[in-house]
C-alpha positions as a printed NumPy array, in Angstrom:
array([[101.804, 126.79 ,  96.141],
       [102.74 , 124.47 ,  93.255],
       [101.127, 126.876,  90.796],
       [103.22 , 129.701,  92.226],
       [106.437, 127.701,  92.085],
       [105.674, 126.534,  88.55 ],
       [105.234, 130.151,  87.487],
       [108.698, 131.166,  88.698],
       [111.824, 131.428,  86.595],
       [112.221, 131.558,  82.846],
       [108.868, 132.604,  81.326],
       [109.033, 130.   ,  78.544],
       [109.862, 127.166,  80.95 ],
       [107.211, 128.437,  83.381],
       [104.59 , 128.37 ,  80.639],
       [105.556, 124.806,  79.773],
       [105.276, 123.736,  83.432],
       [101.903, 125.427,  83.815],
       [100.57 , 123.67 ,  80.704],
       [101.659, 120.299,  82.106],
       [ 99.867, 120.794,  85.429],
       [ 96.802, 122.499,  83.963],
       [ 93.667, 120.625,  84.925],
       [ 95.212, 118.691,  87.798],
       [ 93.134, 118.632,  90.951],
       [ 94.293, 120.875,  93.763],
       [ 94.734, 119.158,  97.102],
       [ 93.107, 120.276, 100.327],
       [ 95.184, 122.445, 102.678],
       [ 93.064, 121.83 , 105.77 ],
       [ 93.81 , 122.615, 109.4  ],
       [ 95.147, 119.065, 109.664],
       [ 97.684, 119.857, 106.919],
       [ 98.739, 122.948, 108.857],
       [ 99.167, 120.901, 112.049],
       [101.266, 118.227, 110.309],
       [103.352, 121.   , 108.733],
       [103.986, 122.505, 112.168],
       [104.884, 119.086, 113.561],
       [107.359, 118.376, 110.744],
       [109.083, 121.669, 111.545],
       [108.891, 121.356, 115.349],
       [110.331, 117.834, 115.268],
       [113.138, 118.938, 112.929],
       [112.098, 116.475, 110.239],
       [112.257, 119.509, 107.949],
       [114.329, 122.595, 108.852],
       [112.293, 125.485, 110.277],
       [113.725, 127.625, 107.472],
       [111.86 , 125.438, 104.921],
       [108.14 , 125.635, 105.765],
       [107.148, 125.22 , 102.105],
       [108.9  , 121.842, 101.98 ],
       [107.112, 120.741, 105.152],
       [103.823, 121.935, 103.679],
       [104.352, 119.9  , 100.487],
       [104.955, 116.76 , 102.523],
       [101.982, 117.411, 104.809],
       [ 99.57 , 118.072, 101.934],
       [100.588, 114.837, 100.229],
       [100.384, 112.743, 103.399],
       [ 97.06 , 114.144, 104.645],
       [ 95.495, 113.818, 101.184],
       [ 96.648, 110.182, 100.967],
       [ 98.829, 110.617,  97.896],
       [100.853, 107.605,  96.79 ],
       [103.887, 109.589,  95.618],
       [105.733, 112.851,  96.118],
       [107.982, 113.668,  93.192],
       [110.76 , 116.136,  93.784],
       [114.283, 117.154,  92.883],
       [114.735, 118.544,  96.383],
       [117.45 , 116.234,  97.699],
       [118.302, 118.518, 100.59 ],
       [115.051, 118.56 , 102.579],
       [112.537, 116.155, 101.032],
       [114.28 , 113.327,  99.143],
       [116.98 , 112.954, 101.758],
       [117.556, 109.459, 103.138],
       [119.099, 110.801, 106.361],
       [115.859, 112.541, 107.405],
       [113.297, 110.276, 105.771],
       [112.769, 108.303, 108.993],
       [111.997, 111.557, 110.843],
       [109.496, 112.65 , 108.199],
       [107.853, 109.225, 108.225],
       [107.685, 109.173, 112.029],
       [105.961, 112.569, 112.219],
       [103.426, 111.548, 109.568],
       [102.724, 108.215, 111.295],
       [102.314, 109.936, 114.68 ],
       [ 99.719, 112.188, 113.049],
       [ 97.921, 109.123, 111.64 ],
       [ 99.1  , 109.313, 108.021],
       [101.309, 107.195, 105.791],
       [104.204, 108.95 , 104.115],
       [103.911, 108.731, 100.329],
       [106.807, 107.261,  98.384],
       [109.282, 110.085,  97.768],
       [111.129, 109.91 ,  94.442],
       [112.281, 111.983,  91.494],
       [109.933, 112.441,  88.542],
       [112.317, 110.309,  86.474],
       [112.153, 107.464,  88.993],
       [108.366, 107.554,  88.979],
       [108.187, 107.563,  85.168],
       [110.681, 104.7  ,  84.946],
       [108.636, 102.634,  87.429],
       [105.426, 103.475,  85.56 ],
       [106.949, 102.381,  82.24 ],
       [108.145,  99.084,  83.757],
       [104.671,  98.365,  85.133],
       [103.111,  99.329,  81.818],
       [105.467,  96.991,  79.887],
       [104.773,  94.115,  82.271],
       [101.011,  94.43 ,  81.75 ],
       [101.314,  93.761,  78.014]])
């Protein structure tokens, strides 16, 4: 799904995005991921009209990712629904990764990197 989304839009920008993610491992979309996705939607942690957003969250949680980076402030990086998303993931036996923007993650990484010197 990320490959498809990265391919959308302006062809030059899409090519740049695809080059950045080239070689990254693809995460497992198991039956468990599908069940967590359904639960996120059924429990209204993510609107039923946004199954792709629920899927992104489920894939990250089930595959034990540390972070989800997104610019989606409406359905994923939304503090008013974060507790619902976290609750659904916990009920399914998974920790919710830290949800942040790419800029926030890079800033945190650079701080950690500076402190290690």
